[in-house]
N, C-alpha and C positions, 0 to 999 in steps of 0.2 A: 257584117259585123255581127249582125242581129241573127241571123241564118246561121252561121258558123257557129254561134253558142248555143244552138238549141240541142235537145238532147239525143235527137235523132243525128244530127250531123255531127255530135261528137264521139258518139257511137262510130258513125260511120269513117270517120277519120283517125280511129283510135289503131294503135298498132297490134300485132296479131297476141302479142304475149297479154296487153290490156284486154282486148275482145275472149282470150281464153279465160281469163281471172274472172270477167264479167259472168262468161259462159257458165263456169262452176259454181260461183256464188248465186245465179238465178236457180240454176238447177238444183243446188243444196238448199235453199229458200223453198221452192217447190216440193220437194220430196219432205222438208221438216214441216210443211202446213199439212202434208195429207198425214204423217205421221200425228202431228197434235190433234187432228180431228178425229183420227181412229182411236188414239189414247184417250182423247176426251170422252168419246161413247162408250168405250168397253169400262171405265172406269166408273162411270155414271150407272151403267148397266150392272157392275157388279155392287156399287153401293147399293142400289135398288134390291138387287136379289138378295143380300145379305140382311136387310132389314126384314123383308119377307118372309125369309126362312125363320131366322130368329122368333118372329111373331108365331111363327107355325109351331116350332121347336118348344116354347115356351107356353103355349099353349096347354098343356097338359095332355098331348097326344101321345098315343103308345108308341114306344120307340121302334117297336117290330112294324107298325102300321106306317110309321113315317119312314122307315127303312125302304119298305116294299115301295112305298110312293115314289120315294129317291129313284130307287132302281128304275122304275120305268120310264122316268125323264132322263134318259143317258145324256142329253145334248144340254143339260141345264147349266146356265153360266154362274150360277152362285158357288164362289169358293167353300163356303160354309157347307153347301151339301157335299160337294168331294171330300171335306175332310170328316164330315160325319159319317158320310158311306164308308170310307176308307176305315175309319177308327170302327164301326159297328161291325163291318165284316171280318176285321181281324179277330174282334172280341168274341164275336159267335162263333168263328173259325176253331178258335182256342178253346172254348167251351166245349163243343162238340166232339173235339179231340179228347176228351177227357181230362184235359190238364189239371193236376191236383194243386199247384201251387200259384194261388192268386195274384203274387207277385210276378210271376212269370207272363200270368194274362195281360195284367195292367202294362207291364214293360213293352209287350208284343203290340198291344194295342195302341200307346203312347206313342211307339217309334213308327206304326202306319202312318197317325195324324202329322207328326212330324213331317213324312216324306211328302204327303199331301199339300203339307202349309209348302214346303219347300218349290214342289211344282207348281204352284199357285203363284209364289213369288217369282218364279221365272217368267209366267204368263204375265203377270202385272207389269214387271220392270222390262218386258221386250221394247226395244226400239228406243228408250230411255238413254242409253248409251250413245244412240246416234245425236238426239238432241243436244247432247251434253257436247259433244266431239264437233256439232256445227256451232253452238254457242261460242265455245273457246276458239275456234280454228278461223273460223269467217272473218272476223276483224284483222286478223294477221295476215290473212291472204288478202282481203282488201287494201291493207296496207302496201304489199308487195306489189300490186298493180299502181298504186299511187306513186311509189319510189321508182318503177319502171317509168311511167308518163312523165315525170318531174326530170327524169334523165333524158328521156328524148326531147324534152321542151328545153333544156340547157344546150343539148348536143345540135338543135337548130338552131340556136342563136348564134352558133359559131361562124354560120353561114351569112348571118344578116349585119351589115354594115352599120345601121342605125336601129341597134334593138330597143323597142318600145313595148309598152306594157300591152299593147294591141296584138303585138305578134307574139307575145307569150302566154295570155290568158285563156287559148283555147285548148293549149298543151296542159295547164295546170287544170284547168276544169276539169278536162279528161281525166288528169291523174285523180283528183277528188272525187271523182265518180265513184271508183271503185271502191274507195273508203267509206262512201255513202252507204252503195248497195250491200256491202260487207256488213254495217251495222243494221242494216236492214232485215237481213238474212240471219244475225246474231241474236239480234235481242228478243224477237217471240220464241227462239228457240230456248234461248235461258230462263225466261220467265215462265214458259209452260214446263220444261225439265223442273225448275225448283219447285211448282205448285203440285204438278203429277208426282214427284217424288217424294213430298209430305203427304199426298193423299195414299199413296201406296204402303207409306211406314204405317200411315193409320189402320189403314185395312189389314195389313199383317198383324197388327197389334190387337185388333177386334179378332182375327182367325185365332190368335194363341190364347187370349182371353177365352174365346168359346172351347177351344180344344181343353185346356185346364178346367174348366166347368163341367164339361162333357167327361171328362177322367173321373172328375169328384164322383158324378151320378153312377158310372159303370163300377167305381170302388166301391162304393156303397152296396151296390147290387152282387158283384163277386165275393164280397168278405160277409155280407148278409148269409148268403147260399153256403160259403165255407165254413 
């Protein structure tokens, strides 16, 4: 009895449907953990890079020199650097074209920064929908395996003349195993999704604030010369 109730015995005696459910749940859990670690590293690097660039930007460094420095670092992971580079490049291009209307210059500059923010949002939010899907579907998938396992247990009772708890327990334990694995896969994904979504929202809010502040600086430049 003890041997038949061990974890490996339950898995070995499970039906093919329950085994398929367990395999899907384990695969989803492994992939979600890979994405949890990868997203955590990416968001931490983005936060650190944002703080470092803000220190350089507000240190009083000349914007042209800062732009040249950013251009030399093409593989930078800082979202603020991408936004700054996109805005300043468009601002410089429109000014060099001799665009007389300052409003047109600022409109083009702000549009370029909005596009850069949208791209950063796509990069930061990548794989988060998968974590949300794992968190919402794995419990139901585990419940499906539980239902199938319990159905198999009751079907087995039909051929037993004197049903006892000992004859039903392995089948019920096998059924409940899928629910447990489903929760093990779902809970970390839900926790990670909620935490990472809030961190992405905070980063994007900082990006938008920086874009507004940078626009104010460029606004004063373009109107002072106008």
